[in-house]
C-alpha positions as CSV (number, residue, x, y, z in Angstrom):
1,M,74.5,-66.0,196.2
2,E,77.2,-67.9,198.0
3,G,80.6,-67.0,196.7
4,E,79.5,-63.5,195.6
5,V,82.8,-61.6,195.3
6,H,81.2,-58.2,195.9
7,A,79.7,-59.1,199.3
8,P,81.9,-57.8,202.2
9,M,83.5,-60.6,204.2
10,H,83.4,-60.2,208.0
11,L,85.6,-61.5,210.7
12,D,83.4,-64.5,211.3
13,G,83.4,-65.5,207.7
14,S,79.8,-64.4,207.0
15,Q,78.7,-62.1,204.2
16,D,76.3,-59.2,204.1
17,G,72.7,-60.1,203.2
18,R,73.1,-63.8,204.0
19,P,71.5,-64.5,207.5
20,E,71.2,-68.3,208.0
21,T,67.9,-67.8,209.9
22,D,65.8,-64.9,211.2
23,Q,67.4,-65.3,214.6
24,P,70.2,-62.8,215.3
25,M,73.7,-64.3,215.5
26,L,75.7,-63.7,218.6
27,R,79.1,-63.0,217.3
28,L,82.1,-63.4,219.7
29,G,85.8,-63.8,219.3
30,L,89.2,-64.4,220.9
31,V,92.1,-62.1,220.2
32,G,95.6,-63.5,220.8
33,R,98.7,-65.1,219.5
34,G,99.1,-68.9,218.9
35,I,95.5,-69.7,220.1
36,Q,94.5,-72.4,217.6
37,L,94.1,-75.0,220.3
38,S,91.8,-72.8,222.4
39,R,88.7,-74.5,223.8
40,T,87.0,-71.2,224.5
41,P,85.0,-71.1,221.2
42,A,83.4,-74.5,221.9
43,M,82.5,-73.5,225.5
44,H,80.7,-70.3,224.4
45,E,79.0,-71.8,221.4
46,A,77.7,-74.8,223.4
47,E,76.5,-72.6,226.3
48,A,74.8,-70.3,223.9
49,A,73.0,-73.2,222.3
50,A,71.8,-74.3,225.7
51,H,70.2,-70.9,226.1
52,G,68.6,-71.1,222.6
53,L,71.0,-68.7,221.1
54,R,72.8,-68.9,217.8
55,C,76.5,-68.1,218.4
56,R,79.6,-68.0,216.2
57,Y,82.8,-67.7,218.1
58,V,85.9,-67.1,216.0
59,L,89.7,-67.0,216.7
60,L,91.5,-63.8,215.8
61,D,95.0,-65.2,215.9
62,S,97.9,-62.9,215.1
63,D,99.9,-66.0,214.2
64,A,97.3,-67.1,211.8
65,G,96.5,-64.1,209.6
66,A,94.6,-61.8,211.9
67,G,97.5,-59.3,212.0
68,D,99.1,-57.5,214.9
69,D,97.1,-54.3,214.6
70,L,95.0,-54.5,217.8
71,A,93.1,-51.3,217.1
72,A,92.1,-52.5,213.6
73,I,90.9,-55.8,215.0
74,L,88.7,-54.0,217.6
75,D,87.4,-51.6,215.0
76,R,86.4,-54.4,212.6
77,A,84.8,-56.5,215.3
78,E,82.7,-53.6,216.5
79,A,81.7,-52.7,212.9
80,D,80.7,-56.3,212.2
81,G,78.3,-56.3,215.2
82,F,80.3,-58.5,217.6
83,A,78.8,-58.6,221.1
84,G,82.3,-58.8,222.5
85,L,85.8,-60.3,222.5
86,N,87.9,-62.2,224.8
87,V,91.6,-61.1,224.9
88,T,94.6,-63.3,225.7
89,F,98.4,-63.2,225.4
90,P,100.0,-60.8,224.6
91,Y,97.2,-58.2,224.4
92,K,95.6,-58.0,227.9
93,Q,97.4,-54.8,228.9
94,A,97.7,-53.2,225.5
95,V,93.9,-53.5,224.8
96,M,93.2,-51.0,227.7
97,D,94.3,-48.1,225.5
98,H,91.5,-48.8,223.0
99,L,88.5,-48.9,225.5
100,D,86.0,-46.4,226.6
101,G,85.8,-47.7,230.2
102,V,86.9,-50.6,232.4
103,S,85.5,-52.3,235.4
104,E,86.9,-51.7,238.9
105,A,88.6,-55.1,238.9
106,A,90.2,-54.5,235.5
107,E,91.4,-51.1,236.5
108,R,92.9,-52.4,239.8
109,I,94.6,-55.3,238.0
110,G,95.7,-53.3,235.0
111,A,94.6,-55.9,232.5
112,V,91.5,-56.8,230.5
113,N,90.6,-60.2,229.1
114,T,87.0,-59.5,228.1
115,V,85.7,-56.6,226.0
116,V,81.9,-55.9,225.7
117,F,80.6,-53.8,222.9
118,R,77.5,-51.9,224.2
119,D,75.6,-48.7,223.4
120,G,78.3,-47.6,221.0
121,G,81.1,-48.1,223.5
122,R,83.8,-50.6,224.4
123,F,84.0,-51.7,228.0
124,G,86.7,-53.9,229.5
125,H,86.5,-56.5,232.3
126,N,88.9,-59.0,233.9
127,T,87.3,-62.4,234.4
128,D,90.7,-64.1,234.9
129,F,90.8,-62.9,238.5
130,R,87.6,-64.7,239.4
131,G,88.5,-67.6,237.2
132,F,91.8,-68.3,239.0
133,S,90.3,-67.7,242.5
134,E,87.5,-70.2,241.9
135,S,89.8,-72.7,240.4
136,V,92.1,-72.6,243.5
137,R,89.1,-72.7,245.9
138,R,87.9,-75.9,244.2
139,G,91.2,-77.5,243.3
140,L,93.6,-76.7,246.1
141,Q,91.5,-76.9,249.2
142,S,93.5,-76.9,252.4
143,A,96.8,-76.3,250.5
144,A,99.4,-74.2,252.3
145,M,99.2,-70.6,251.2
146,D,101.6,-68.9,253.5
147,R,104.3,-68.2,250.8
148,V,103.7,-68.4,247.1
149,L,106.0,-67.8,244.1
150,L,104.3,-66.3,241.1
151,L,106.2,-66.6,237.8
152,G,105.1,-63.9,235.3
153,A,103.9,-60.4,235.9
154,G,102.1,-59.8,232.6
155,G,98.3,-59.4,232.1
156,A,97.5,-62.9,233.3
157,G,100.1,-62.7,236.1
158,A,98.5,-59.5,237.3
159,A,95.1,-61.1,237.7
160,V,96.6,-64.1,239.4
161,G,98.7,-62.0,241.7
162,F,95.7,-60.0,242.9
163,A,93.7,-63.2,243.3
164,L,96.4,-64.8,245.4
165,A,96.6,-61.7,247.6
166,D,92.8,-61.9,248.1
167,L,93.0,-65.6,248.9
168,G,95.1,-64.7,251.9
169,V,98.7,-65.4,250.8
170,N,101.0,-63.9,253.5
171,R,104.1,-63.5,251.3
172,L,103.7,-63.3,247.5
173,M,107.0,-63.5,245.7
174,I,106.8,-62.3,242.0
175,A,109.5,-63.1,239.4
176,D,109.6,-62.0,235.8
177,T,112.3,-62.0,233.1
178,R,111.4,-58.4,232.0
179,P,113.3,-55.7,234.0
180,G,111.0,-53.9,236.4
181,A,107.8,-55.9,235.6
182,A,107.8,-57.9,238.9
183,A,108.5,-54.8,240.9
184,A,105.7,-52.9,239.1
185,L,103.1,-55.6,239.8
186,A,104.3,-55.9,243.5
187,G,103.9,-52.2,243.9
188,A,100.4,-52.3,242.4
189,I,99.3,-55.1,244.7
190,G,101.0,-53.8,247.8
191,M,101.6,-56.0,250.8
192,P,102.0,-59.0,250.8
193,A,103.7,-58.8,247.4
194,E,107.4,-58.4,246.6
195,A,109.6,-58.8,243.6
196,V,112.3,-61.4,243.7
197,E,115.2,-62.1,241.4
198,D,116.7,-65.2,243.0
199,V,114.1,-67.7,241.7
200,P,115.8,-70.9,243.1
201,R,115.9,-69.3,246.6
202,A,112.2,-68.3,246.2
203,V,111.2,-71.8,245.2
204,G,113.0,-73.1,248.3
205,L,110.9,-70.7,250.5
206,A,107.6,-71.2,248.7
207,D,104.7,-73.5,249.7
208,G,103.3,-73.2,246.2
209,I,104.4,-72.1,242.7
210,V,102.1,-70.6,240.0
211,N,103.2,-70.3,236.4
212,A,101.5,-67.3,234.8
213,T,104.0,-67.1,231.9
214,P,103.3,-68.4,228.4
215,V,106.2,-70.9,228.8
216,G,104.7,-74.4,228.5
217,M,102.2,-73.5,225.7
218,A,102.2,-75.7,222.7
219,K,104.0,-73.0,220.7
220,L,106.5,-72.2,223.5
221,P,107.5,-75.5,225.1
222,G,109.7,-75.8,228.2
223,T,109.4,-75.0,231.9
224,P,109.6,-71.5,233.6
225,V,111.6,-73.0,236.5
226,S,113.9,-75.9,236.7
227,P,112.0,-79.1,237.7
228,A,115.0,-80.1,239.8
229,L,114.0,-77.4,242.3
230,L,110.6,-78.9,243.0
231,Q,110.0,-80.9,246.2
232,P,107.1,-83.1,247.1
233,R,105.9,-80.5,249.7
234,H,105.2,-78.0,246.9
235,W,101.9,-77.5,245.1
236,V,102.2,-76.3,241.5
237,A,99.6,-74.5,239.4
238,D,99.8,-73.6,235.8
239,I,97.4,-71.2,234.0
240,V,98.4,-72.7,230.6
241,Y,95.8,-75.2,229.4
242,F,96.9,-76.1,225.9
243,P,98.5,-78.5,226.5
244,L,96.6,-79.3,229.6
245,E,99.5,-81.3,231.1
246,T,102.4,-78.8,230.6
247,E,106.0,-79.9,231.1
248,L,106.0,-78.1,234.5
249,L,102.9,-80.0,235.7
250,K,104.2,-83.3,234.4
251,A,107.5,-82.8,236.3
252,A,105.7,-81.7,239.4
253,R,103.4,-84.6,239.4
254,G,106.3,-86.9,238.9
255,T,108.0,-85.3,242.0
256,G,104.9,-86.0,244.1
257,C,103.6,-82.4,244.1
258,R,100.0,-81.5,244.3
259,V,99.1,-79.9,240.9
260,L,96.4,-77.6,239.5
261,S,96.0,-77.3,235.7
262,G,94.8,-74.3,233.8
263,A,91.4,-76.0,233.1
264,G,89.6,-74.5,236.0
265,M,90.7,-70.9,235.3
266,A,89.8,-71.4,231.6
267,V,86.3,-72.6,232.5
268,F,85.5,-70.1,235.3
269,Q,86.7,-67.1,233.4
270,A,84.6,-68.2,230.4
271,V,81.6,-68.5,232.7
272,R,81.8,-64.9,233.8
273,A,82.6,-63.7,230.3
274,F,79.5,-65.4,228.9
275,E,77.4,-63.6,231.4
276,L,78.9,-60.3,230.4
277,F,78.4,-60.9,226.7
278,T,74.8,-62.1,227.0
279,G,73.3,-61.0,230.3
280,R,72.4,-64.6,231.0
281,T,73.5,-66.8,233.9
282,A,76.0,-69.5,232.6
283,D,76.1,-73.0,234.0
284,P,79.7,-73.7,235.2
285,D,79.2,-77.5,235.2
286,R,77.9,-77.5,231.7
287,M,80.8,-75.4,230.4
288,R,83.2,-77.6,232.2
289,Q,81.7,-80.6,230.6
290,T,82.1,-79.0,227.2
291,F,85.7,-78.3,228.0
292,Q,86.4,-81.9,229.1
293,R,84.4,-83.4,226.2
294,L,86.7,-81.9,223.6
295,A,89.2,-84.5,222.3
296,P,92.7,-83.5,223.4
297,P,94.7,-82.1,220.4
298,E,97.5,-84.2,219.1
299,G,100.3,-84.3,221.5
300,E,98.2,-83.1,224.5
301,Q,97.6,-85.3,227.5
302,A,94.0,-85.2,228.9
């Protein structure tokens, strides 16, 4: 009966022996830190419903009780019958040590944001790469891409860096506050990437600027670069989407820059992840509508 203290509790809050219907539940989750404002659960649950699937998508937030033991989280999710997990900051690189295999793209990028449990194994993919590329193609058409400054060389930054190189950037300047991180990513990408330390100079040279750091998130407010350095000729993209209008994008818009929010990347990476989890073709427009339909959390601008 409900509330039975001896029934094992699972990650999604369900209990053994209590299926809501005879239809199997598609269990999914997002592993990360400070992710309570994520719109990913709603996108996946709504898309699953459109396909006639029952889906429960849970947040496994290390800032909200999930703990920092990534191996334990993966073990529990697999034991509980999850179909897969999305992975976000700060675990996109660390998760690779706990997988049985990774896709070619994930191996090249060195980061995983989607884990599929299949046939007794754990397989990692990177859908951020495709998500960012598609967002740029749709949202920054005809934007100058000769010289671009990428801020952040972590898991998300790696996916963005490879995507920018594939999009035809001629000079990709990478900056990161961690010693050696930018150089390591530049080395992995190869030409046209290079590590830079003088960020103000790089901003002056760049056509566009991409923030792939967590700075600007609701839990980490601020800007990764001084807004005073921005000029109307710049375009500015941010992969953060909660809040959707980060301080960086607000400053850039006020300066007259063309801007690209993190919404597109969030939607298109979710589209591919849903396909990997379910084997079904997702509808990007429908998932975008779900994303946009959600009421902005308090303090967030739509």
